[in-house]
C-alpha positions in Angstrom: 19.1 9.4 27.8 16.1 9.5 30.6 13.9 6.4 31.5 10.2 8.8 30.4 12.1 8.6 26.9 12.3 5.1 26.2 9.2 3.8 27.7 7.4 3.2 24.8 10.1 0.4 23.8 8.0 -1.6 26.1 4.0 -0.5 25.3 3.0 -4.0 24.0 -0.2 -1.7 23.8 1.8 0.6 21.3 3.2 -2.1 19.1 -0.4 -3.4 18.6 -2.1 -0.5 18.0 1.0 0.6 15.0 0.8 -3.2 13.4 -2.6 -3.2 13.3 -2.6 0.5 11.5 0.3 -1.0 9.1 -2.5 -3.6 8.5 -4.5 -1.7 7.9 -3.2 -0.4 5.3 -2.9 3.3 6.5 -1.2 6.0 5.6 1.9 7.6 7.8 0.2 11.0 8.2 -3.1 8.6 9.3 -1.3 6.5 11.8 0.5 10.2 13.2 -3.0 11.3 13.7 -4.1 8.1 15.0 -1.3 8.2 17.8 -1.6 12.1 18.8 -4.9 11.4 20.5 -4.0 7.6 21.3 -1.2 7.8 22.8 0.0 11.2 23.8 1.7 11.0 26.7 4.9 10.0 24.0 5.9 12.6 21.8 5.2 12.4 18.0 6.7 13.1 14.7 6.9 12.1 11.1 10.3 10.5 12.2 9.8 10.0 15.4 7.5 7.5 13.9 9.7 5.9 11.2 11.9 4.9 14.1 9.9 3.2 16.5 8.4 1.8 13.2 12.0 0.4 12.6 12.3 -0.6 16.3 9.3 -2.5 16.7 10.3 -3.8 13.0 7.3 -3.1 11.6 6.6 -3.3 7.7 4.0 -1.7 4.7 5.7 -4.6 2.6 7.6 -7.9 3.8 7.5 -10.9 1.0 6.4 -13.6 2.9 6.1 -16.0 0.5 7.4 -17.4 -2.6 7.1 -16.4 -6.5 5.0 -19.3 -6.9 3.0 -19.5 -4.7 2.4 -15.2 -4.8 1.5 -16.4 -8.8 -1.1 -18.7 -7.7 -2.6 -16.9 -5.5 -2.9 -13.4 -7.9 -3.9 -16.1 -10.8 -6.7 -17.4 -8.7 -7.9 -14.5 -8.2 -7.4 -13.3 -11.8 -9.9 -15.5 -11.9 -12.5 -14.9 -9.8 -14.4 -11.9 -10.2 -11.6 -10.3 -8.6 -10.2 -10.6 -12.7 -10.6 -6.4 -13.8 -9.0 -5.2 -10.4 -6.3 -3.0 -11.6 -2.4 -4.3 -9.7 -3.1 -1.3 -7.0 -6.4 -1.9 -6.3 -5.4 -5.9 -6.6 -2.2 -5.6 -4.1 -4.5 -4.2 -2.0 -7.1 -7.1 -2.4 -3.9 -9.0 -1.1 -3.2 -7.8 1.5 -6.7 -7.1 3.8 -7.4 -10.3 2.1 -4.7 -12.6 2.8 -2.2 -10.5 4.5 0.3 -10.9 1.8 2.6 -7.8 2.0 4.7 -7.8 -1.0 5.3 -4.4 -3.2 2.9 -3.1 -5.7 5.3 -3.8 -8.7 6.1 -7.2 -8.0 1.8 -7.8 -9.1 1.6 -5.2 -11.1 4.6 -7.6 -13.2 2.4 -10.7 -12.2 -0.4 -10.0 -13.4 1.2 -8.4 -16.5 2.8 -11.9 -17.9 -0.7 -14.0 -16.7 -2.8 -12.0 -18.6 -1.1 -9.3 -20.7 -5.0 -9.3 -22.9 -6.2 -8.0 -19.2 -3.4 -5.7 -19.0 -4.0 -4.2 -22.2 -8.0 -4.1 -21.1 -7.5 -2.2 -17.7 -4.6 0.1 -18.6 -5.9 4.2 -19.2 -7.1 4.6 -22.3 -4.9 7.3 -23.9 -5.0 8.3 -27.7 -1.2 9.4 -28.7 -2.7 11.5 -31.3 -4.3 13.8 -28.8 -3.3 16.8 -29.9 -5.5 20.1 -27.9 -6.6 22.5 -31.2 -5.5 25.9 -30.7 -8.5 28.4 -30.3 -10.3 29.6 -34.2 -11.8 33.1 -33.5 -14.4 34.8 -36.1 -14.6 37.9 -37.0 -18.5 39.0 -38.6 
């Protein structure tokens, strides 16, 4: 490899920008657009972005606290004004408000364990007996 292809490895501004976009929970396609705009001197593709995120050790989900602390934090949020949030919105809230990056399924399980009645309240309403009716034609 020539030296020009590895310049990005020492670019602190690139690492900070990627880290900031990951913290704001941008999608990879959105990050790719920003990188093409702001760092156009480096080549970008979806796979290149994935390799550079891996090189800088940047991840969307990083479990930084133990389960007990996470349960306490979610319980506190469920007792506050965010009691009606679903597990996806709660995951996003934890990410933005507390910089806690945990998988959605972990948040879903904890929310269900803490408040099973609320979990049933938040799940989508699906009528199990619903069956689409066939059209009836009337001739006059």
